[in-house]
Each structure stands twice: as C-alpha cells, then as structure tokens.
Backbone as CSV, one residue per row, in Angstrom:
resi,resn,N_x,N_y,N_z,CA_x,CA_y,CA_z,C_x,C_y,C_z
1,UNK,0.813,-1.184,0.000,0.000,0.000,0.000,0.865,1.260,0.000
2,UNK,2.102,1.116,-0.371,2.977,2.273,-0.488,2.614,3.031,-1.755
3,UNK,2.733,4.357,-1.706,2.365,5.198,-2.844,3.507,5.187,-3.854
4,UNK,3.689,4.043,-4.532,4.843,3.871,-5.415,4.482,3.777,-6.885
5,UNK,3.180,3.775,-7.228,2.798,3.734,-8.635,3.228,5.031,-9.315
6,UNK,3.750,4.934,-10.547,4.252,6.135,-11.240,3.132,6.995,-11.817
7,UNK,2.283,7.535,-10.925,1.271,8.485,-11.381,1.964,9.789,-11.772
8,UNK,1.239,10.643,-12.469,1.843,11.904,-12.910,2.206,12.805,-11.731
9,UNK,1.455,12.707,-10.630,1.810,13.484,-9.445,3.167,13.053,-8.916
10,UNK,3.382,11.742,-8.804,4.663,11.215,-8.317,5.799,11.609,-9.259
11,UNK,5.578,11.437,-10.569,6.621,11.752,-11.547,6.955,13.241,-11.538
12,UNK,5.941,14.084,-11.367,6.199,15.538,-11.313,6.958,15.900,-10.045
13,UNK,6.566,15.308,-8.926,7.263,15.593,-7.671,8.726,15.162,-7.718
14,UNK,9.017,14.157,-8.526,10.404,13.685,-8.658,11.156,14.408,-9.759
15,UNK,10.515,15.380,-10.414,11.173,16.171,-11.453,11.325,15.453,-12.780
16,UNK,10.583,14.346,-12.971,10.702,13.574,-14.206,9.865,14.194,-15.314
17,UNK,8.684,14.709,-14.969,7.843,15.428,-15.919,7.452,16.762,-15.288
18,UNK,6.952,17.701,-16.121,6.603,19.018,-15.593,5.102,19.281,-15.616
19,UNK,4.299,18.239,-15.769,2.846,18.380,-15.736,2.276,17.215,-14.935
20,UNK,1.119,17.429,-14.307,0.598,16.377,-13.446,-0.867,16.071,-13.606
21,UNK,-1.511,16.612,-14.655,-2.941,16.386,-14.818,-3.258,14.933,-15.157
22,UNK,-4.375,14.464,-14.646,-4.849,13.104,-14.924,-5.061,12.919,-16.424
23,UNK,-4.512,11.874,-17.032,-4.671,11.659,-18.470,-6.081,11.229,-18.872
24,UNK,-6.914,10.851,-17.889,-8.264,10.393,-18.207,-9.284,11.519,-18.221
25,UNK,-9.051,12.557,-17.388,-10.029,13.652,-17.332,-9.425,15.028,-17.599
26,UNK,-8.097,15.155,-17.450,-7.407,16.437,-17.652,-7.975,17.545,-16.775
27,UNK,-8.477,17.192,-15.601,-9.087,18.186,-14.715,-8.348,18.337,-13.390
28,UNK,-7.893,17.236,-12.826,-7.252,17.260,-11.519,-5.878,16.601,-11.604
29,UNK,-5.052,16.889,-10.588,-3.746,16.247,-10.541,-3.928,14.749,-10.340
30,UNK,-3.105,13.972,-11.034,-3.248,12.519,-10.994,-2.515,11.932,-9.788
31,UNK,-3.169,11.953,-8.648,-2.697,11.201,-7.486,-3.334,9.819,-7.554
32,UNK,-2.898,8.890,-6.714,-3.508,7.559,-6.719,-4.975,7.638,-6.288
33,UNK,-5.266,8.511,-5.317,-6.651,8.640,-4.862,-7.542,9.194,-5.965
34,UNK,-7.038,10.186,-6.693,-7.843,10.731,-7.796,-8.048,9.680,-8.875
35,UNK,-6.966,9.035,-9.301,-7.048,8.086,-10.403,-8.000,6.936,-10.105
36,UNK,-7.893,6.339,-8.913,-8.642,5.117,-8.613,-10.007,5.352,-7.962
37,UNK,-10.227,6.558,-7.423,-11.473,6.773,-6.684,-12.291,7.970,-7.153
38,UNK,-11.629,9.076,-7.514,-12.345,10.326,-7.708,-12.436,10.795,-9.152
39,UNK,-11.598,10.275,-10.036,-11.683,10.621,-11.458,-13.056,10.183,-11.992
40,UNK,-13.685,10.970,-12.867,-14.983,10.567,-13.432,-14.960,9.169,-14.036
41,UNK,-13.835,8.783,-14.639,-13.725,7.432,-15.202,-13.801,6.387,-14.094
42,UNK,-13.042,6.600,-13.012,-13.046,5.647,-11.897,-14.425,5.591,-11.238
43,UNK,-15.059,6.741,-11.069,-16.397,6.761,-10.457,-17.383,5.951,-11.294
44,UNK,-17.287,6.099,-12.621,-18.184,5.335,-13.494,-17.929,3.836,-13.363
45,UNK,-16.658,3.462,-13.223,-16.322,2.043,-13.066,-16.935,1.470,-11.785
46,UNK,-16.713,2.157,-10.661,-17.224,1.661,-9.383,-18.751,1.650,-9.363
47,UNK,-19.338,2.665,-9.996,-20.799,2.746,-10.017,-21.415,1.559,-10.759
48,UNK,-20.699,1.057,-11.759,-21.233,-0.037,-12.569,-20.987,-1.418,-12.010
49,UNK,-20.409,-1.506,-10.819,-20.086,-2.808,-10.230,-20.879,-3.044,-8.942
50,UNK,-21.214,-4.288,-8.645,-22.004,-4.603,-7.444,-21.138,-4.742,-6.196
51,UNK,-20.234,-3.768,-5.966,-19.306,-3.857,-4.839,-19.634,-2.859,-3.724
52,UNK,-20.673,-2.049,-3.948,-21.100,-1.073,-2.936,-19.976,-0.131,-2.535
53,UNK,-19.166,0.296,-3.515,-18.122,1.288,-3.269,-18.680,2.652,-3.678
54,UNK,-18.911,3.527,-2.695,-19.465,4.851,-2.952,-18.318,5.863,-2.847
55,UNK,-17.782,6.234,-3.977,-16.580,7.075,-3.981,-16.825,8.447,-3.388
56,UNK,-18.080,8.907,-3.402,-18.370,10.227,-2.811,-18.130,10.215,-1.302
57,UNK,-18.131,9.029,-0.702,-17.871,8.915,0.734,-16.374,8.866,1.043
58,UNK,-15.543,8.811,-0.002,-14.110,8.620,0.198,-13.301,9.885,-0.058
59,UNK,-13.999,11.008,-0.288,-13.298,12.276,-0.496,-12.580,12.670,0.800
60,UNK,-11.300,12.997,0.676,-10.542,13.426,1.849,-9.686,12.355,2.474
61,UNK,-9.842,11.075,2.012,-8.945,10.029,2.510,-8.188,9.435,1.316
62,UNK,-7.023,8.920,1.593,-6.210,8.357,0.511,-6.684,6.954,0.166
63,UNK,-6.322,6.511,-1.019,-6.669,5.155,-1.420,-6.033,4.143,-0.466
64,UNK,-4.783,4.426,-0.062,-4.097,3.516,0.849,-4.821,3.408,2.185
65,UNK,-5.306,4.552,2.687,-6.043,4.537,3.949,-7.350,3.764,3.817
66,UNK,-8.035,3.947,2.686,-9.285,3.230,2.440,-9.069,1.727,2.450
67,UNK,-8.031,1.250,1.721,-7.754,-0.185,1.666,-7.338,-0.717,3.036
68,UNK,-6.528,0.062,3.737,-6.067,-0.370,5.065,-7.243,-0.535,6.019
69,UNK,-8.167,0.417,6.002,-9.328,0.340,6.896,-10.229,-0.832,6.530
70,UNK,-10.350,-1.123,5.231,-11.126,-2.289,4.808,-10.541,-3.568,5.377
71,UNK,-9.224,-3.687,5.276,-8.549,-4.920,5.674,-8.596,-5.125,7.190
72,UNK,-8.294,-4.064,7.954,-8.208,-4.227,9.418,-9.581,-4.375,10.067
73,UNK,-10.636,-3.989,9.348,-11.973,-4.053,9.945,-12.710,-5.351,9.615
74,UNK,-12.024,-6.280,8.934,-12.676,-7.535,8.572,-11.800,-8.723,8.955
75,UNK,-12.420,-9.867,9.047,-11.726,-11.110,9.346,-11.123,-11.670,8.056
76,UNK,-9.801,-11.810,8.021,-9.132,-12.278,6.804,-9.389,-13.757,6.535
77,UNK,-9.996,-14.453,7.484,-10.368,-15.850,7.259,-11.767,-15.979,6.657
78,UNK,-12.419,-14.847,6.458,-13.762,-14.838,5.883,-13.656,-14.974,4.370
79,UNK,-14.103,-16.113,3.839,-13.965,-16.382,2.409,-14.727,-15.367,1.565
80,UNK,-15.896,-14.941,2.037,-16.689,-13.963,1.295,-15.946,-12.636,1.204
81,UNK,-15.339,-12.212,2.314,-14.581,-10.962,2.310,-13.368,-11.054,1.400
82,UNK,-12.678,-12.192,1.403,-11.507,-12.353,0.558,-11.886,-12.287,-0.918
83,UNK,-13.035,-12.874,-1.269,-13.504,-12.782,-2.650,-13.860,-11.340,-2.995
84,UNK,-14.464,-10.628,-2.036,-14.789,-9.217,-2.242,-13.518,-8.407,-2.484
85,UNK,-12.479,-8.634,-1.685,-11.224,-7.906,-1.848,-10.558,-8.251,-3.165
86,UNK,-10.682,-9.490,-3.597,-10.122,-9.874,-4.887,-10.783,-9.061,-5.993
87,UNK,-12.101,-8.883,-5.911,-12.808,-8.086,-6.915,-12.409,-6.617,-6.850
88,UNK,-12.143,-6.121,-5.639,-11.660,-4.748,-5.481,-10.336,-4.570,-6.224
89,UNK,-9.402,-5.513,-6.015,-8.082,-5.379,-6.633,-8.136,-5.600,-8.144
90,UNK,-9.030,-6.454,-8.601,-9.189,-6.632,-10.045,-9.675,-5.331,-10.681
91,UNK,-10.598,-4.642,-9.998,-11.097,-3.371,-10.512,-10.000,-2.313,-10.521
92,UNK,-9.215,-2.236,-9.456,-8.094,-1.296,-9.415,-7.103,-1.588,-10.541
93,UNK,-6.826,-2.873,-10.747,-5.897,-3.261,-11.817,-6.462,-2.876,-13.186
94,UNK,-7.777,-3.037,-13.376,-8.407,-2.704,-14.648,-8.308,-1.205,-14.923
95,UNK,-8.558,-0.383,-13.894,-8.445,1.071,-14.052,-7.009,1.452,-14.407
96,UNK,-6.036,0.855,-13.721,-4.621,1.164,-13.984,-4.225,0.731,-15.400
97,UNK,-4.697,-0.431,-15.814,-4.376,-0.907,-17.169,-4.959,0.015,-18.227
98,UNK,-6.214,0.447,-18.039,-6.824,1.353,-19.014,-6.091,2.689,-19.032
99,UNK,-5.713,3.166,-17.862,-4.948,4.417,-17.790,-3.655,4.311,-18.579
100,UNK,-2.945,3.205,-18.430,-1.689,3.026,-19.158,-1.905,2.911,-20.664
101,UNK,-3.017,2.306,-21.060,-3.326,2.234,-22.480,-3.592,3.621,-23.054
102,UNK,-4.244,4.481,-22.269,-4.477,5.859,-22.702,-3.155,6.604,-22.852
103,UNK,-2.261,6.422,-21.872,-0.986,7.136,-21.865,-0.032,6.609,-22.935
104,UNK,0.085,5.288,-23.041,1.118,4.693,-23.889,0.632,4.302,-25.282
105,UNK,-0.670,4.035,-25.408,-1.166,3.551,-26.699,-2.249,4.447,-27.293
106,UNK,-2.480,5.617,-26.655,-3.450,6.591,-27.145,-4.841,5.993,-27.304
107,UNK,-5.212,5.122,-26.357,-6.567,4.582,-26.347,-7.556,5.684,-25.995
108,UNK,-8.759,5.625,-26.565,-9.780,6.626,-26.291,-10.137,6.635,-24.811
109,UNK,-10.314,7.833,-24.245,-10.653,7.976,-22.833,-12.152,7.814,-22.632
110,UNK,-12.698,6.717,-23.010,-14.144,6.531,-22.968,-14.582,5.882,-21.669
111,UNK,-15.604,6.442,-21.027,-16.146,5.821,-19.827,-16.836,4.512,-20.172
112,UNK,-17.166,4.319,-21.418,-17.780,3.066,-21.830,-16.833,1.893,-21.753
113,UNK,-15.543,2.199,-21.541,-14.555,1.124,-21.425,-14.378,0.655,-20.000
114,UNK,-15.084,1.278,-19.065,-14.915,0.888,-17.677,-15.528,-0.489,-17.449
115,UNK,-15.059,-1.190,-16.394,-15.453,-2.581,-16.210,-16.843,-2.752,-15.599
116,UNK,-17.904,-2.376,-16.317,-19.257,-2.629,-15.833,-19.576,-4.107,-15.996
117,UNK,-20.123,-4.697,-14.964,-20.310,-6.141,-14.970,-21.234,-6.594,-16.083
118,UNK,-22.179,-5.755,-16.509,-23.129,-6.157,-17.543,-22.551,-6.052,-18.937
119,UNK,-21.341,-5.472,-19.045,-20.789,-5.254,-20.373,-19.466,-5.978,-20.588
120,UNK,-19.117,-6.892,-19.691,-17.874,-7.627,-19.875,-17.959,-8.499,-21.117
121,UNK,-16.896,-8.513,-21.901,-16.816,-9.398,-23.052,-15.980,-10.596,-22.659
122,UNK,-16.542,-11.777,-22.760,-15.846,-12.985,-22.299,-14.873,-13.466,-23.368
123,UNK,-13.690,-12.854,-23.378,-12.687,-13.207,-24.372,-11.729,-14.272,-23.851
124,UNK,-11.525,-14.287,-22.549,-10.555,-15.187,-21.936,-11.187,-15.905,-20.762
125,UNK,-10.440,-16.798,-20.174,-10.928,-17.501,-19.003,-9.733,-17.933,-18.177
126,UNK,-10.011,-18.397,-16.971,-8.944,-18.879,-16.105,-9.369,-20.188,-15.453
127,UNK,-8.409,-21.033,-15.182,-8.676,-22.301,-14.517,-7.414,-22.739,-13.787
128,UNK,-7.605,-23.475,-12.703,-6.465,-23.998,-11.961,-6.908,-25.248,-11.212
129,UNK,-5.962,-26.082,-10.869,-6.232,-27.249,-10.032,-5.062,-27.442,-9.086
130,UNK,-5.336,-28.054,-7.951,-4.289,-28.314,-6.968,-4.244,-29.799,-6.673
131,UNK,-3.054,-30.385,-6.770,-2.846,-31.799,-6.464,-1.899,-31.936,-5.287
132,UNK,-2.066,-33.022,-4.539,-1.114,-33.278,-3.469,0.088,-34.031,-4.043
133,UNK,1.006,-34.431,-3.176,2.229,-35.077,-3.641,1.964,-36.432,-4.284
134,UNK,0.796,-37.013,-4.018,0.436,-38.287,-4.636,-0.306,-38.101,-5.957
135,UNK,-0.510,-36.844,-6.365,-1.176,-36.573,-7.632,-2.685,-36.537,-7.560
136,UNK,-3.254,-36.548,-6.344,-4.709,-36.510,-6.176,-5.176,-35.056,-6.185
137,UNK,-6.215,-34.779,-6.986,-6.749,-33.420,-7.055,-7.445,-33.071,-5.745
138,UNK,-7.031,-31.973,-5.116,-7.603,-31.540,-3.846,-8.548,-30.354,-4.012
139,UNK,-8.326,-29.533,-5.014,-9.254,-28.449,-5.303,-9.010,-27.971,-6.724
140,UNK,-10.034,-27.361,-7.307,-9.866,-26.742,-8.616,-10.851,-25.595,-8.741
141,UNK,-10.571,-24.725,-9.675,-11.451,-23.586,-9.907,-11.440,-23.200,-11.374
142,UNK,-12.537,-22.641,-11.828,-12.644,-22.164,-13.208,-13.543,-20.942,-13.203
143,UNK,-13.211,-19.950,-14.023,-14.020,-18.730,-14.069,-13.838,-18.033,-15.406
144,UNK,-14.912,-17.470,-15.904,-14.822,-16.603,-17.069,-14.044,-15.362,-16.652
145,UNK,-13.165,-14.898,-17.537,-12.283,-13.786,-17.211,-12.666,-12.537,-17.994
146,UNK,-12.485,-11.408,-17.343,-12.738,-10.139,-18.014,-11.470,-9.560,-18.634
147,UNK,-10.377,-10.274,-18.471,-9.106,-9.784,-19.005,-9.146,-9.730,-20.527
148,UNK,-8.484,-8.736,-21.074,-8.470,-8.579,-22.518,-7.293,-9.259,-23.185
149,UNK,-6.477,-9.961,-22.416,-5.301,-10.623,-22.983,-5.053,-11.927,-22.242
150,UNK,-4.269,-12.803,-22.877,-3.918,-14.070,-22.227,-3.134,-13.823,-20.949
151,UNK,-2.185,-12.867,-20.995,-1.401,-12.560,-19.806,-2.287,-12.091,-18.663
152,UNK,-3.321,-11.313,-18.998,-4.240,-10.837,-17.975,-4.982,-11.981,-17.328
153,UNK,-5.441,-12.946,-18.139,-6.149,-14.111,-17.595,-5.213,-14.964,-16.743
154,UNK,-3.968,-15.108,-17.173,-2.987,-15.871,-16.402,-2.753,-15.215,-15.048
155,UNK,-2.671,-13.880,-15.029,-2.482,-13.162,-13.771,-3.666,-13.383,-12.838
156,UNK,-4.881,-13.309,-13.386,-6.075,-13.541,-12.568,-6.058,-14.949,-11.977
157,UNK,-5.700,-15.946,-12.807,-5.677,-17.335,-12.341,-4.665,-17.507,-11.212
158,UNK,-3.512,-16.908,-11.367,-2.467,-17.033,-10.350,-2.917,-16.400,-9.039
159,UNK,-3.491,-15.204,-9.111,-3.931,-14.522,-7.903,-5.042,-15.302,-7.207
160,UNK,-6.010,-15.802,-7.977,-7.115,-16.554,-7.372,-6.601,-17.843,-6.753
161,UNK,-5.669,-18.518,-7.419,-5.125,-19.767,-6.877,-4.366,-19.527,-5.579
162,UNK,-3.593,-18.449,-5.532,-2.825,-18.138,-4.317,-3.764,-17.846,-3.147
163,UNK,-4.803,-17.043,-3.389,-5.746,-16.693,-2.324,-6.533,-17.924,-1.868
164,UNK,-6.934,-18.771,-2.830,-7.650,-19.989,-2.473,-6.768,-20.915,-1.628
165,UNK,-5.512,-21.053,-2.025,-4.582,-21.895,-1.256,-4.419,-21.380,0.163
166,UNK,-4.358,-20.073,0.301,-4.228,-19.486,1.635,-5.469,-19.772,2.470
167,UNK,-6.654,-19.662,1.831,-7.908,-19.879,2.554,-8.007,-21.298,3.111
168,UNK,-7.369,-22.264,2.433,-7.434,-23.654,2.890,-6.137,-24.084,3.586
169,UNK,-5.383,-23.066,4.032,-4.219,-23.267,4.902,-3.119,-24.095,4.248
170,UNK,-2.938,-23.939,2.948,-1.779,-24.523,2.292,-0.565,-23.687,2.703
171,UNK,0.551,-24.333,2.948,1.761,-23.623,3.355,2.785,-23.510,2.220
172,UNK,2.725,-24.425,1.302,3.678,-24.393,0.189,2.981,-24.939,-1.059
173,UNK,3.090,-24.227,-2.180,2.486,-24.695,-3.424,3.483,-24.574,-4.573
174,UNK,3.406,-25.529,-5.480,4.235,-25.525,-6.680,3.301,-25.369,-7.876
175,UNK,3.435,-24.267,-8.587,2.620,-24.023,-9.765,3.251,-24.696,-10.979
176,UNK,2.478,-25.516,-11.681,2.908,-26.094,-12.949,2.242,-25.304,-14.070
177,UNK,3.004,-24.804,-14.991,2.474,-23.981,-16.073,3.303,-24.168,-17.333
178,UNK,2.668,-23.943,-18.479,3.427,-23.971,-19.730,3.773,-22.552,-20.169
179,UNK,3.520,-21.582,-19.310,3.785,-20.177,-19.614,5.176,-19.796,-19.102
180,UNK,6.170,-19.893,-19.968,7.543,-19.592,-19.574,7.702,-18.140,-19.151
181,UNK,6.944,-17.261,-19.800,7.024,-15.842,-19.460,6.631,-15.597,-18.015
182,UNK,5.588,-16.299,-17.546,5.134,-16.148,-16.168,6.206,-16.602,-15.184
183,UNK,6.833,-17.722,-15.481,7.885,-18.248,-14.606,9.054,-17.271,-14.529
184,UNK,9.484,-16.755,-15.682,10.592,-15.797,-15.705,10.234,-14.523,-14.953
185,UNK,8.976,-14.120,-15.083,8.519,-12.896,-14.441,8.563,-13.015,-12.926
186,UNK,7.988,-14.094,-12.385,7.915,-14.250,-10.937,9.244,-14.667,-10.320
187,UNK,10.097,-15.293,-11.125,11.440,-15.614,-10.635,12.395,-14.442,-10.796
188,UNK,11.864,-13.336,-11.336,12.616,-12.085,-11.529,13.841,-12.285,-12.398
189,UNK,13.706,-13.179,-13.388,14.804,-13.381,-14.329,14.603,-12.558,-15.598
190,UNK,13.550,-11.746,-15.626,13.322,-10.822,-16.726,12.678,-9.558,-16.176
191,UNK,12.890,-8.448,-16.893,12.268,-7.192,-16.496,10.838,-7.164,-17.009
192,UNK,9.860,-6.900,-16.139,8.462,-6.919,-16.584,8.127,-5.745,-17.486
193,UNK,7.281,-5.994,-18.481,6.716,-4.915,-19.277,5.711,-4.171,-18.402
194,UNK,5.298,-2.995,-18.833,4.403,-2.210,-17.970,3.101,-2.942,-17.708
195,UNK,2.634,-3.761,-18.676,1.378,-4.493,-18.463,1.533,-5.564,-17.391
196,UNK,2.787,-6.008,-17.167,3.032,-7.119,-16.245,3.371,-6.659,-14.833
197,UNK,3.642,-5.375,-14.674,4.078,-4.885,-13.362,2.993,-5.020,-12.310
198,UNK,1.739,-5.001,-12.762,0.637,-5.101,-11.796,0.672,-6.434,-11.064
199,UNK,1.067,-7.515,-11.755,1.150,-8.825,-11.102,2.194,-8.806,-9.998
200,UNK,3.366,-8.253,-10.288,4.424,-8.167,-9.284,3.956,-7.316,-8.103
201,UNK,3.307,-6.182,-8.415,2.819,-5.292,-7.361,1.786,-5.990,-6.491
202,UNK,0.842,-6.717,-7.134,-0.203,-7.419,-6.391,0.389,-8.488,-5.478
203,UNK,1.335,-9.257,-6.003,1.945,-10.319,-5.206,2.706,-9.733,-4.014
204,UNK,3.459,-8.653,-4.264,4.212,-8.030,-3.178,3.272,-7.478,-2.113
205,UNK,2.130,-6.907,-2.558,1.168,-6.379,-1.590,0.596,-7.490,-0.719
206,UNK,0.237,-8.617,-1.335,-0.355,-9.721,-0.583,0.596,-10.219,0.500
207,UNK,1.893,-10.282,0.178,2.858,-10.779,1.149,3.164,-9.722,2.217
208,UNK,3.357,-8.463,1.780,3.708,-7.409,2.731,2.579,-7.127,3.713
209,UNK,1.326,-7.261,3.250,0.181,-6.971,4.106,-0.181,-8.146,5.012
210,UNK,0.447,-9.310,4.767,0.148,-10.481,5.576,-1.086,-11.236,5.128
211,UNK,-1.691,-10.827,4.003,-2.869,-11.530,3.506,-2.516,-12.944,3.063
212,UNK,-1.296,-13.121,2.587,-0.866,-14.422,2.092,0.518,-14.728,2.642
213,UNK,0.703,-15.953,3.134,2.026,-16.380,3.613,2.439,-17.686,2.950
214,UNK,1.736,-18.065,1.889,2.030,-19.313,1.193,3.330,-19.176,0.411
215,UNK,4.196,-20.163,0.517,5.434,-20.183,-0.271,5.098,-20.705,-1.673
216,UNK,5.405,-19.904,-2.689,5.040,-20.262,-4.067,6.285,-20.488,-4.912
217,UNK,6.287,-21.578,-5.658,7.321,-21.852,-6.648,6.646,-22.213,-7.959
218,UNK,7.360,-22.040,-9.058,6.783,-22.321,-10.368,7.660,-23.285,-11.145
219,UNK,7.011,-24.134,-11.934,7.703,-25.134,-12.741,7.087,-25.155,-14.137
220,UNK,7.923,-25.077,-15.155,7.438,-25.156,-16.534,7.240,-26.617,-16.920
221,UNK,6.052,-26.935,-17.434,5.737,-28.310,-17.849,5.126,-28.273,-19.247
222,UNK,5.109,-29.399,-19.970,4.458,-29.442,-21.288,2.956,-29.200,-21.158
223,UNK,2.371,-28.661,-22.209,0.947,-28.337,-22.199,0.088,-29.574,-21.947
224,UNK,0.531,-30.744,-22.420,-0.263,-31.965,-22.269,-0.477,-32.336,-20.806
225,UNK,0.419,-31.892,-19.920,0.275,-32.183,-18.491,-0.911,-31.424,-17.898
226,UNK,-1.299,-30.361,-18.580,-2.344,-29.480,-18.063,-3.657,-29.651,-18.799
227,UNK,-3.904,-30.849,-19.332,-5.099,-31.089,-20.149,-6.383,-30.709,-19.430
228,UNK,-6.524,-31.125,-18.174,-7.759,-30.855,-17.431,-8.015,-29.354,-17.324
229,UNK,-6.963,-28.602,-17.032,-7.102,-27.155,-16.864,-7.540,-26.507,-18.174
230,UNK,-6.953,-26.945,-19.290,-7.312,-26.357,-20.589,-8.750,-26.685,-20.974
231,UNK,-9.184,-27.900,-20.705,-10.571,-28.272,-21.019,-11.543,-27.436,-20.190
232,UNK,-11.258,-27.306,-18.902,-12.128,-26.513,-18.031,-12.169,-25.060,-18.469
233,UNK,-11.018,-24.520,-18.863,-10.965,-23.126,-19.294,-11.773,-22.902,-20.565
234,UNK,-11.700,-23.839,-21.497,-12.458,-23.697,-22.749,-13.958,-23.673,-22.483
235,UNK,-14.405,-24.441,-21.509,-15.831,-24.436,-21.155,-16.253,-23.076,-20.619
236,UNK,-15.358,-22.422,-19.888,-15.683,-21.116,-19.315,-15.720,-20.028,-20.374
237,UNK,-15.076,-20.260,-21.517,-15.162,-19.304,-22.629,-16.545,-19.372,-23.252
238,UNK,-17.052,-20.586,-23.415,-18.329,-20.783,-24.097,-19.517,-20.400,-23.224
239,UNK,-19.380,-20.577,-21.919,-20.502,-20.317,-21.013,-19.988,-19.570,-19.779
240,UNK,-20.509,-18.365,-19.517,-20.064,-17.616,-18.343,-20.203,-18.448,-17.075
241,UNK,-19.132,-18.533,-16.300,-19.189,-19.359,-15.096,-18.132,-18.932,-14.088
242,UNK,-18.351,-19.285,-12.844,-17.354,-19.113,-11.785,-17.616,-20.237,-10.791
243,UNK,-16.817,-21.283,-10.861,-17.085,-22.496,-10.093,-15.798,-22.997,-9.458
244,UNK,-15.930,-23.543,-8.264,-14.775,-24.162,-7.622,-15.237,-25.397,-6.857
245,UNK,-14.315,-26.313,-6.662,-14.595,-27.541,-5.919,-13.445,-27.795,-4.973
246,UNK,-13.769,-28.262,-3.774,-12.750,-28.561,-2.777,-12.980,-29.940,-2.198
247,UNK,-11.931,-30.706,-2.073,-12.015,-32.016,-1.441,-12.613,-31.848,-0.032
248,UNK,-13.706,-32.555,0.278,-14.363,-32.386,1.584,-13.434,-32.611,2.759
249,UNK,-12.371,-33.393,2.581,-11.467,-33.639,3.706,-10.676,-32.392,4.097
250,UNK,-10.673,-31.370,3.216,-9.967,-30.134,3.515,-10.840,-29.172,4.298
251,UNK,-12.129,-29.435,4.346,-13.055,-28.495,4.970,-13.122,-28.680,6.484
C-alpha cells in the first residue's frame, strides 16, 4: 500500500515530468486517490459494479487509507470478504491498465470502457487445479475472465489460486504452467513490461500486508500435463461461469 505507482503526481514531484494532470479527465492532478477513486472514469467504473463502493464517501482520505481500513476491519479468514477484496483489486488493476493504455497507446478515454459487470466481453478464461504429492486433485477452480489478454487471464488465475490456497491453509504450493514468461517474471529473471508490473505489485502487496504467507514456486511443464485445466478453461469461454470444488477432507 505504499504510494509507489508512477502516477503523474509522483513523476512531477520527482522532477521527471513538468505536468501532473490526470490523463483520463485532464481536470485534476493525478494522485492515486484521484485516479482510482475520484476521477470521473473511476467513479463510473465503481458505479457499474455490485461492490457497494461509494466514492463520494471517500473524499478526503487516501486510497491507501481506504484499503487499510477495509482490511483491518474484517476477518481475513472470511472467504466472502476475501472474494470481495479480490474483486476490489481486479477493478483497481483494470483502471490502472486502461490508464496506461491511454498514456502509452493513445486509447480513447471513454467511460464506456470501464469494467461494468453487464458489459464484460468474455474473451478469456482462467482455470487452476491443486494436487497433493500423490497426484490426487484436492481443489480446482474455473471462471470466465474479463481480461483482454492471455497474460491478464494468467495473472487472474495465479492470484485466485494463491488466495484460495491461503484460505485452505496450504503452506507451500508448486505451480505447474506452460507459460515460460510467467515463470521468468515471478522468478525475476526478466524485467516486466508495464502491463506485467501489476502482477508483481499485487503479489508483493499480498505478502507485505500479511494476507498471504504461502510459499510459491513455479515449474514449466508441457501443455499436455495441463489437459484438465485447458478443457475446463475452454468451457468457461463458451458459457459464463465461476465455479470451484474442494475435497471435503480439507473443509
């Protein structure tokens, strides 16, 4: 929750640029609170989601303070709350991604691009499964994804799997994936592109805030090893869904 995102306010304060207006509205200085909560684009995004986030009630407090108060006022073992927080962070990530597209790719600053739940286009999906050391499936999940790219869906799958593992008190997990880029990214053997920095930021936040203490490692495997995951993901493309199953012995 450190104010480390390279918003125009931060860049101007560091002498890197000489202007600080928000690229989405060109009305106010682009602080993190303005960008994610008070910008007309951000307000439209939150208004279109069933998360009961009323940005007019958040004037005068920072985004970091808002998130901190949310976290400390709830039980982190509450599965419903954890799912709610996951949706909060997905929305924040979506706003940041759209902002970067406006800045770097000259995407139109349209409020119609905000993540309203009724207007999501199901282009991608995510799926994961967890096996024990004997190869027995202990839990799996599948969900239609709102991400506009494969990397975005992979990031969503990784975040959901990590949070789910934490909820069921897993202490160490080994991710098997055929995505070499993901492995290089999380092992810090490559410099992330701007689209990928959000994953690193999200993971660091989860660990620094104490939300997650699971030890994660990644292993590259052939695609054929992941047949079940690919089949489940394809089903989620064809039919909107969000489903998970857990071995009853874990409950």
